[in-house]
N, C-alpha and C positions, 0 to 999 in steps of 0.2 A: 647233569652238570649245569645246564641252562637254568634249571629250577633253583639249584644251589646259588648260582650267581645272582639271581633275581630275588632270592628270599630276603625280606626285610630284616629277619632276625639275624642274618649273618652279615648283611651289607650295611645295616644302619639306615637312618632316614636319609632319603635322597635330597631333601631340601635343606639340610643343615648348612649354614653359611660357612665359608672358608675360615679356618682359624678358630671356629667355635665348636666345643665338645658337643656331640649329639646327646640328646636327653636319654637317660637310662630307661630301659623298657620294663624294668621290674624293681621291686624294693631291694632284692638281693644284689642286683647290679648297682643300684644307687649306693648301698652300703659298701660294696667293693670299691667303687670310685671314691667314696668318702675316705676309706682307709688308705687308699693309694695317695690321695691328696694330703692326708695327715702325715703319712710316712715321708713324702717329699718335703713337706714343711719342716718336719723334725730333722731330716737330713740337712736341709739348708741351715736350720738353726744351729746345728752342731758343727758342721764343717764349712759353712759359709757359701756364698754364691759363686766364688771363683772356681772354675773347672780344675785348674792345677791343684788348688788347695784340697778340693774334694777328692781328687785321685790320690794325693799324698796321704790324706787322713784315712781313706778307705784302704789303701795299701798297708798302712801301719796296723789298722784294725784287723785286716786279714792275717797278717803275720802273728799278731797276738792271739787271734782265734785259733790259728794252726798250732801255736805253742801250747795253748790250753787243751787242744784236742789230742795231741800226741800222747800224753800220759793215759788219757782215757782209752784211746785205741790200743795202746800197749797193754793195758789191763785186760781188754777184751781178747786180744790175741793170746796173751798168756793163759787166760782162763780156758781157751780152746786147745791148748797143748796138752800132751800127756805130762805126767809128773816128771818123768825122766827128761823130756825135752825142755820143760820149763826150768829145770835146774841146771841143764848143761848147754842148751842151744839158745843163744841170744838173738837169733835171726827172727825177722818178722814172719817168715814162712818156714816152719820146721820141716825137716826132711821126711819125717814120718806122717806129715799131714795134720790136719786139725781133727779134734775129737771132742764130743760133749761129755767125756767121761768125768770131768771134774764136776760139772753140773749134776750129773746123775748121782755121783758120790755124795755131794752135799745134800741133795734132795732126799736121798734114801738113808743117809747116816743118822739124821736127827728127825725131829718132828717139825719140819719147816712149815707146812700148812697151818698147824696150830700156832706156831710162833708168829706167823704172818697175821693170823686172825687176832691174836693178842695185841700186836702192834697197831693193827687197824682200829681196834676198839679203843685203845689208849689214845692214839693220835686224834681220832674223830671226837671223842668226848672232851679231851683237853682243848682241842681247837674250838669246838662249839661253845663250851663254858667260858673259856678264856676270852674269846672275842666278845661275848655278851657282857661279861663282867667288866672288861676293859672299856667297852663302849659306854656303858652306864657310868663308870667312874670318871672317864675322860669328859663326858658330857656334864656331869655334876661339877667337876673342877672348872670346866671352861665356862659354863653358862649360868651357874648359880652363885650367889653371894652369901656366904655364911661365915661365922666366926671360926677362925682357925684354917681358912681356905689356903692361905699362903703357907702356913706350917705344913698342911697336908701335902701341898705340891712340893715343898722342900723335902719331905720324907720320901715322896715318890722318886724324886731326883736322886736323893741319897741312897735309896735302896738299889738303884741301877748300878752304883759303883761297888756294891758288895759282891765279891766273887761267889758263885753258887757253891763252890767246894767248901767254903767256910760253914755253910749251913747244913752240911751233910749230917754231922753228929747230932745237933739239936733236932733236926727233922726226924732222924731215925729214932731218937728217944721219944719224940712225940708220937710217932706211928706205933712204937712199942707199947706206950701207955694206952693208946686207943685200941690196941689189939688188931692193927691193920697190917702188920708185917706179914709178908708172903701172901698178899692179896692184891687184886687189881686196883682196888680202892686205894691201897697204900701207894701204888705206883702212880695213880692219877692225881690224887689230892695235892701233893706238893708242887705239881707242875701247873696248877691253875693260876698261880700268882705270876703276873708278867708286868712289872712296873714300866718297862720301856714301851710296851704297847699302850698303856694308859697315857703316858706322856705324848706319844705320837698322835693318838686319837684326840687328845685334848688340844694339841696345837692345830690339828685339822679343824676341829669344831670351832676354834676361835675365828676361822676364816668364813664360817657360814654367815651370810648377811642377817643381821638382827631383824631387818624389816620383814623377812619371810616368817620368822618365828612370831613377831608381833602380829602379823596379819592372821596367822593361824590362831593365835590366842584371841584376837578380836572376833573371829568366826566361831568361838566357843570351844576350841580344842584345849584340853587340859595339858599339864606338863608331860604326862606319860604318852598321850596321843601325839603331841608335838614331836616327842623323841622318836616314837615308833613309826609314825606315818609321814613325818616330814624330814627329820634329821637322818635317820638310817637310810632311806632311799637316796638322799643326796650324797651319802657317804659310801655308796656301794663299792666304788673302785678301791678306796683305801681299806675298807673292811675285807675285801677279797685279798688284797696284798698282805694285810696283817694275818688273815687266816692261813695263807700259804706259809708265811714265815713261822707261825706257831706250829703248824702241822709238820713242817720240816724239822723244827727243833724237837718236837715230841717224838717223831719217828726215829731220829738219829740219837736221841738221848740214851746213853749207855750206862753212865756211872750210877745214877739213882736206881734204875731197874735192876742193875747188877747187885747193888747192895741190899735192896729191900726184898728180893725174891730168891728163894732157894729151890722151889718146886719147879722142875722142868716144864710142867704143864702150864705154868703162869709166866714163863719167860717171854720177853719180847724178842723180835727177830735179831737185833744186834747181839743181845746177850746169848741167845740160843746158838747163833752161828759161831760165836766166840768159843762156846763149849765144844762144838764140833771140831774147830781148829785145834783146840788144846788136846782133844782126844787123839788126833792123828798127827800131832807134832807139826813141824814146819812143812806145809804142803803148798807150794807157791800157786799152782793152778787152782787148787781148792780155795785158797785164800782170795784170789782174784774173783773166782766164781761167786764166793760168798759176798764179797763187796758189791759186785754187780747185781746180784739178786736183792740185796738190801737197798740199793739205790734205784732199782728199776721202778718201784711204785712212785718214788719222788719225781723221777723223770717224767712219768706219765702225767702226774698231777701238774707239774710245771708246764708241760707242753699244752695241757688243756686250758690252763689259766694264764698263759704267758702274757697275753695282751692286757689282761686285767692287772697283773702284777706291775708291768711297766707303766701302765696308766696310773695306777695307785701311787707308785713311787714318784712319778713326774708331777702328779697333782699335789702330793705332799710337799715337794720341793718348791712348787709355785704358790704355796700358801692357800691351797684349796680353790684357786681361781680356775 
């Protein structure tokens, strides 16, 4: 006990002046203190410095978070009930207890591992290619001057306003002409176009200081090297945020994979789980289990990159500063 009380690692530096934070003893501790300071600064920026205002705002946010969590918890509870209890017992704790039977039924009724692999391939390829194409297009629109640039930007903005459902028929005819119906390439190719991501990245690149790009050019860097070695590292946060949004959209996309694929071996997870549900009729516990299984990878990805997503959104809102 005496050694613990006198250990500098647990007690901190003894000569730290009163009211002054002791110096962190490692790079990890320094990053933790930096994150805590950033979180406190963001909290003060959102809710203000007055304690009563902070308490009121945090209470409202807690109520909203609870209201958002209740349906999710209800879905988890329902997925752990038996089919009979899910249809007849509306309590949070069923009389016959919880059971993983719905998950076992969903995982054994169809080819879920293969559908999950197909979804992973589609989402990863769509994310990687879309982010790279959107970054290059956004940088070209933002930082280069060529004839028709304003018209091209207007077309990008106009294409954002077109509902994707309108393009289903021409896209299907195009895939049919190319012989890509019922292939993963046919699922992936139409999802590579993301005008809203081009616009977001172009607006972000507008805020990159021109002096940095000019200095790199003076040092002999060409346009591609400036883009690859200077602009992309500076845009890491917004690129991660865009990648997460594209990944979520590709993973959750149901309509286009449902139309373009008929072979069960090529189905993505949402389409495959829908066929399982249809085969068994209305099964509430299995429906909730299917929804949770489909959302689980997205939850893992979001939790892994949560800080990058928030930072990217905040940076975009502040004009890249």
